[in-house]
C-alpha positions in Angstrom: -66.0 -16.8 -250.5 -66.4 -19.9 -248.4 -68.3 -21.1 -245.4 -65.4 -22.2 -243.2 -65.1 -20.5 -239.8 -61.4 -21.1 -240.0 -59.7 -18.9 -242.5 -56.1 -19.5 -241.6 -53.5 -16.8 -241.0 -52.2 -14.2 -243.4 -48.8 -15.7 -243.7 -50.1 -19.1 -244.8 -52.6 -17.4 -247.1 -49.8 -15.6 -248.9 -47.7 -18.7 -249.1 -50.7 -20.7 -250.5 -51.2 -17.9 -253.1 -47.6 -18.0 -254.3 -47.7 -21.8 -254.3 -50.8 -21.7 -256.4 -49.2 -19.4 -258.8 -46.0 -21.3 -259.2 -47.8 -24.7 -259.4 -50.1 -23.5 -262.1 -47.2 -21.9 -264.0 -45.5 -25.3 -264.2 -48.7 -27.2 -265.2 -49.6 -24.7 -267.9 -46.1 -24.6 -269.2 -46.3 -28.3 -269.9 -49.8 -28.0 -271.3 -49.1 -25.0 -273.6 -45.9 -26.6 -274.9 -48.2 -29.1 -276.7 -50.2 -26.3 -278.3 -47.1 -24.8 -279.9 -45.7 -28.1 -280.9 -49.0 -29.3 -282.5 -49.0 -26.2 -284.7 -45.3 -26.3 -285.7 -43.7 -29.7 -285.6 -46.0 -32.6 -284.8 -47.5 -32.8 -288.3 -44.2 -33.7 -290.1 -43.0 -35.8 -287.1 -46.0 -37.9 -286.4 -48.3 -37.6 -289.5 -45.7 -37.4 -292.3 -47.7 -39.6 -294.7 -50.6 -37.1 -294.8 -50.8 -33.9 -296.9 -49.6 -30.9 -295.0 -53.1 -29.4 -294.3 -54.4 -32.8 -293.2 -51.3 -33.4 -291.1 -52.0 -30.1 -289.2 -55.6 -31.1 -288.7 -54.6 -34.5 -287.3 -52.0 -32.8 -285.1 -54.8 -30.5 -283.8 -56.9 -33.6 -283.2 -54.3 -35.0 -280.8 -54.2 -31.6 -279.2 -58.0 -31.9 -278.5 -57.6 -35.4 -277.0 -56.1 -33.7 -274.0 -59.3 -31.8 -273.5 -61.4 -34.9 -273.9 -59.6 -36.4 -270.9 -60.0 -33.3 -268.7 -63.5 -34.1 -267.5 -62.4 -37.6 -266.4 -59.5 -35.9 -264.5 -61.8 -33.4 -262.9 -64.1 -36.2 -261.6 -61.2 -38.3 -260.3 -59.2 -35.5 -258.7 -62.4 -33.7 -257.7 -63.4 -36.7 -255.7 -59.9 -37.0 -254.2 -59.8 -33.3 -253.4 -63.2 -33.2 -251.8 -62.8 -36.5 -249.9 -59.1 -36.8 -249.0 -57.7 -33.2 -249.3 -56.9 -30.4 -251.7 -53.1 -30.8 -251.2 -52.9 -34.5 -252.0 -54.9 -34.0 -255.2 -52.6 -31.1 -256.3 -49.4 -33.1 -255.7 -50.8 -36.0 -257.7 -51.8 -33.7 -260.7 -48.3 -32.3 -260.9 -46.6 -35.7 -260.8 -48.8 -37.0 -263.6 -48.2 -33.9 -265.7 -44.5 -34.0 -265.3 -44.2 -37.7 -266.3 -46.4 -37.1 -269.3 -44.5 -34.1 -270.6 -41.1 -35.8 -270.2 -42.6 -38.9 -272.0 -43.6 -36.8 -275.0 -40.0 -35.4 -275.2 -38.7 -38.9 -275.4 -41.1 -40.3 -278.0 -39.9 -41.9 -281.2 -41.4 -40.4 -284.4 -43.6 -42.2 -287.0 -40.5 -42.5 -289.2 -39.0 -44.7 -286.5 -41.9 -46.8 -285.2 -44.7 -46.1 -287.6 -48.3 -45.8 -286.5 -47.4 -46.5 -282.8 -45.8 -43.0 -282.6 -49.1 -41.0 -283.0 -50.9 -43.5 -280.8 -48.4 -43.0 -278.0 -48.5 -39.3 -278.5 -52.3 -39.3 -278.1 -52.0 -41.4 -274.9 -49.5 -39.1 -273.3 -51.6 -36.1 -274.3 -54.6 -37.8 -272.6 -52.5 -38.1 -269.5 -51.7 -34.4 -269.7 -55.4 -33.6 -270.0 -56.3 -35.9 -267.1 -53.8 -34.1 -264.9 -55.0 -30.6 -265.9 -58.6 -31.7 -265.2 -57.8 -31.6 -261.5 -55.2 -28.9 -261.5 -57.0 -25.7 -261.9 -59.8 -26.3 -259.4 -57.3 -27.4 -256.7 -55.0 -24.4 -257.4 -57.9 -22.0 -257.0 -59.0 -23.6 -253.8 -55.6 -23.8 -252.2 -55.4 -20.0 -252.7 -58.9 -18.9 -251.9 -59.7 -21.2 -249.0 -56.6 -20.1 -247.1 -57.6 -16.4 -247.6 -59.9 -14.1 -245.7 -63.3 -14.5 -247.4 -63.3 -10.8 -248.2 -60.1 -11.2 -250.3 -61.1 -14.4 -252.1 -61.1 -12.8 -255.5 -57.7 -11.4 -255.0 -56.1 -14.7 -254.0 -58.0 -16.5 -256.7 -56.2 -14.3 -259.2 -52.9 -15.8 -258.0 -53.9 -19.1 -259.6 -54.9 -17.3 -262.8 -51.5 -15.7 -263.2 -50.0 -19.1 -263.7 -51.7 -19.4 -267.1 -49.9 -16.4 -268.8 -46.7 -17.2 -266.9 -46.8 -20.8 -268.2 -47.5 -19.6 -271.7 -44.7 -17.1 -271.6 -42.2 -19.8 -270.6 -43.5 -22.4 -273.1 -43.6 -19.8 -276.0 -40.1 -18.6 -275.1 -38.8 -22.1 -275.0 -40.2 -22.9 -278.5 -39.1 -19.5 -279.8 -35.6 -20.3 -278.8 -35.5 -23.8 -280.3 -37.2 -22.5 -283.5 -34.0 -20.5 -284.2 -32.4 -23.9 -285.0 -32.2 -25.0 -288.7 -35.4 -26.8 -289.5 -33.7 -30.1 -289.8 -32.2 -29.9 -286.3 -35.5 -28.6 -284.9 -37.3 -31.6 -286.2 -34.4 -34.0 -285.3 -34.0 -33.1 -281.7 -34.7 -29.4 -280.9 -38.4 -29.8 -280.3 -37.7 -32.3 -277.5 -35.7 -29.9 -275.3 -38.7 -27.8 -273.9 -40.5 -31.0 -273.0 -37.5 -32.5 -271.2 -36.8 -29.2 -269.4 -40.2 -29.5 -267.7 -38.6 -32.1 -265.3 -36.8 -29.3 -263.5 -39.9 -27.1 -263.2 -42.0 -30.0 -261.9 -39.4 -30.8 -259.2 -39.5 -27.2 -258.0 -43.3 -27.1 -258.0 -43.5 -30.4 -256.1 -41.2 -29.1 -253.3 -43.4 -26.0 -252.9 -46.7 -27.9 -252.8 -45.4 -30.5 -250.4 -44.7 -27.7 -247.9 -48.3 -26.4 -247.8 -50.8 -27.0 -245.1 -54.3 -28.4 -246.0 -56.9 -25.6 -246.4 -59.0 -24.6 -243.3 -62.2 -25.3 -245.2 -61.1 -28.9 -245.9 -59.9 -29.5 -242.4 -63.2 -28.3 -241.0 -65.2 -30.6 -243.3 -63.1 -33.6 -242.2 -63.3 -32.8 -238.6 -67.1 -32.4 -238.7 -67.4 -35.4 -241.0 -69.3 -33.4 -243.6 -67.4 -34.5 -246.7 -69.6 -35.7 -249.6 -69.6 -39.4 -250.1 -69.7 -39.1 -253.9 -69.0 -35.5 -254.7 -69.6 -35.7 -258.4 -73.0 -37.4 -258.0 -74.1 -34.6 -255.5 -72.8 -32.0 -257.9 -74.9 -33.3 -260.9 -77.9 -33.9 -258.7 -78.1 -30.5 -257.1 -76.0 -28.1 -259.1 -76.3 -28.9 -262.8 -77.6 -25.4 -263.8 -74.5 -23.8 -262.3 -72.2 -26.3 -264.2 -73.9 -25.6 -267.5 -73.9 -21.8 -267.1 -70.3 -21.8 -265.9 -69.3 -23.8 -269.0 -70.9 -21.3 -271.3 -69.4 -18.4 -269.4 -65.8 -19.6 -269.5 -65.8 -21.1 -273.0 -64.7 -17.9 -274.7 -61.5 -18.0 -272.6 -60.5 -21.3 -274.3 -61.7 -20.3 -277.7 -59.7 -17.0 -277.8 -56.5 -18.5 -276.5 -56.4 -21.4 -278.9 -57.7 -19.4 -281.8 -54.7 -17.0 -281.3 -52.0 -19.3 -280.1 -52.7 -22.5 -282.1 -55.1 -21.9 -285.0 -53.8 -18.5 -285.9 -50.2 -19.7 -285.5 -50.7 -22.4 -288.1 -52.7 -20.1 -290.4 -50.1 -17.3 -290.2 -47.2 -19.6 -290.9 -48.7 -21.6 -293.7 -50.9 -19.0 -295.5 -49.8 -15.5 -294.6 -46.0 -15.6 -294.9 -45.2 -15.3 -291.2 -42.2 -17.3 -289.9 -42.7 -19.4 -286.8 -40.4 -17.0 -284.9 -42.4 -14.0 -286.1 -45.7 -15.3 -284.8 -44.3 -17.0 -281.7 -43.0 -13.5 -280.7 -46.6 -12.2 -281.1 -47.9 -14.9 -278.8 -45.1 -14.2 -276.3 -45.7 -10.5 -276.2 -49.5 -11.0 -275.9 -48.8 -13.3 -273.0 -46.6 -10.7 -271.3 -49.5 -8.2 -271.8 -51.8 -10.7 -270.2 -49.6 -11.2 -267.2 -49.5 -7.4 -266.6 -53.1 -6.4 -267.2 -54.9 -9.6 -266.0 -55.0 -8.7 -262.3 -56.8 -5.4 -263.1 -59.9 -7.4 -263.8 -60.2 -8.0 -260.0 -59.7 -4.3 -259.4 -62.5 -3.5 -261.9 -64.8 -6.1 -260.2 -64.1 -4.5 -256.8 -65.0 -1.0 -258.1 -67.9 -1.8 -260.4 -69.2 -5.1 -259.0 -68.6 -8.5 -260.5 -71.7 -8.6 -262.7 -71.1 -5.2 -264.3 -67.4 -5.8 -264.8 -67.9 -9.2 -266.4 -70.6 -7.9 -268.7 -68.5 -5.0 -270.0 -65.4 -7.1 -270.5 -67.0 -9.9 -272.4 -69.0 -7.4 -274.5 -65.7 -5.9 -275.5 -64.4 -9.3 -276.6 -67.2 -9.6 -279.2 -65.8 -6.9 -281.6 -62.2 -7.6 -280.6 -62.2 -11.1 -282.0 -62.9 -10.2 -285.7 -60.5 -7.3 -285.3 -57.7 -9.6 -284.3 -58.2 -11.9 -287.3 -58.5 -9.0 -289.7 -55.3 -7.4 -288.4 -53.4 -10.7 -288.5 -54.7 -11.2 -292.0 -52.9 -8.1 -293.3 -49.7 -10.0 -293.0 -48.1 -7.0 -291.2 -46.3 -8.0 -288.0 -47.1 -4.8 -286.1 -50.8 -4.9 -287.0 -51.0 -8.6 -286.1 -49.5 -7.8 -282.7 -52.0 -5.0 -282.2 -54.9 -7.3 -283.0 -53.7 -10.0 -280.6 -53.2 -7.6 -277.8 -56.5 -5.8 -278.3 -58.4 -9.1 -278.2 -56.3 -10.4 -275.2 -56.9 -7.5 -272.8 -60.7 -7.8 -272.0 -60.6 -11.6 -272.2 -57.9 -12.0 -269.6 -59.3 -9.4 -267.3 -62.5 -11.6 -267.2 -60.3 -14.6 -266.6 -58.9 -13.0 -263.4 -62.4 -12.5 -262.1 -63.5 -16.0 -263.1 -61.6 -17.9 -260.3 -63.5 -16.0 -257.6 -66.8 -16.5 -259.4 -66.3 -20.2 -259.5 -65.0 -20.6 -256.0 -68.1 -19.0 -254.4 -70.6 -20.8 -256.7 -70.4 -24.2 -255.0 -70.6 -25.4 -251.4 -67.3 -26.4 -249.7 -68.0 -30.2 -249.7 -68.3 -30.4 -253.5 -66.3 -27.3 -254.4 -63.3 -29.0 -255.8 -65.5 -31.2 -258.0 -67.8 -28.3 -258.9 -65.2 -25.9 -260.2 -63.0 -28.5 -261.7 -65.8 -30.3 -263.6 -67.3 -27.0 -264.9 -63.9 -25.8 -266.1 -62.9 -29.1 -267.6 -66.1 -29.6 -269.5 -65.8 -26.1 -271.0 -62.2 -26.9 -271.8 -63.3 -30.0 -273.7 -65.4 -27.9 -276.0 -63.0 -25.0 -276.2 -60.1 -27.4 -276.9 -61.7 -28.3 -280.1 -61.2 -24.7 -281.3 -58.2 -25.4 -283.6 -60.0 -28.4 -285.1 -63.2 -26.5 -285.7 -61.6 -23.4 -287.0 -59.2 -25.3 -289.3 -62.0 -27.4 -290.5 -64.2 -24.4 -291.3 -61.3 -22.6 -293.0 -60.5 -25.7 -295.1 -64.1 -26.3 -296.0 -65.0 -22.7 -297.0 -61.6 -21.5 -298.1 -62.2 -18.3 -296.1 -61.4 -17.0 -292.6 -64.9 -15.6 -292.2 -66.5 -18.8 -291.0 -63.9 -19.3 -288.2 -64.4 -15.7 -287.1 -68.2 -16.3 -287.0 -67.7 -19.3 -284.7 -65.5 -17.3 -282.3 -67.9 -14.3 -282.2 -70.9 -16.6 -281.5 -69.1 -18.1 -278.5 -68.2 -14.6 -277.2 -71.9 -13.5 -277.3 -72.9 -16.7 -275.6 -70.4 -16.0 -272.9 -72.0 -12.6 -272.0 -75.4 -14.1 -271.3 -74.1 -17.2 -269.5 -71.8 -15.3 -267.3 -74.5 -12.9 -266.1 -76.9 -15.8 -265.4 -74.1 -17.8 -263.6 -73.4 -14.8 -261.3 -77.1 -14.4 -260.5 -77.6 -18.1 -259.8 -74.6 -18.2 -257.5 -75.8 -15.1 -255.6 -79.2 -16.8 -255.0 -77.6 -20.0 -253.9 -75.5 -18.0 -251.3 -78.6 -16.3 -250.0 -80.4 -19.6 -249.6 -77.4 -21.1 -247.8 -77.3 -18.1 -245.4 -81.0 -18.5 -244.6 -80.7 -22.2 -243.9 
């Protein structure tokens, strides 16, 4: 998994794994809260002068702003993580995310301060995106670089479990407040989940502050082999890996935000679902993800990474249109079935992905490499609700949005296979030299 001679002890590895999981849970809770709020409440609160469909589109646009900021965060925190240390970068990302989320919970609406309300919302969403840009890469490294190289994929999966856990908590939070009468939900109820993140962030910070720096980073600093400008070295020597990695992981973002954000808005505005009905589908799909996701690593161990990834992503291709067709029936049970069927192969690939990324880049630019690749893909994938809502509005049909999602899934199959092959050749070359 990594080139460090110092792999640390098993006790610290397990502690780092759990810290990675808890930290990413907190970060993704904050980030996914915005996804639910952008589909359900931000349009009438911050874009009340626009027609409802346009208001939702504008709300999704602010949602995407967070993804636009992610590459900037990946460059900044990647530099910090590769030069100063993984731990310091991760503490910084959590602080910034916590401040941003609480700030959103305290925002006045457009009815109170006019155009400044959506502007401030977009700024705080950018801060969220900036923080997440450095979070995922650092969380993967704090887990994998403390682990025995032979168990890197297993410990990398710890960080991945934070995504469904954070989504479960955020969906549950919005599901609870959505039980309020609509007037109270819009008046104050929507703020509660954002303000509650203060407690989660405080817990996450205490855990991360108690971690040791990773052995790989300590070794780089002791031997003075840290990259002077990690991002420049990444672009100069590893651009093909970045581009292929972006294409491989893009389907993860597209499926999640097609289901949890676009489909949430579509189901509640056009199909007769209540917000509670569809949030429950998102919640149960996230619970399924949390349970089945780690089995992706088991599959990779038995079949090999390349074969496992190929099979899983190939299954996503037919599962995506099946999900939308089943949601489109308006039947809750069929909609749940569609969401679960599409979720399973996608999230099993997601579990493998952390290990794939961690072994694709050399240690001195590893934080920058995996963070930048993930963030750039997230910038494109984060536009999913805007693209799909735009296609649906333009064509008056769900067919065009489905075609977009399926195209991304097919692209993912080819990019993932090429990415795995490229990383294997790079490791062979490194071993020879």
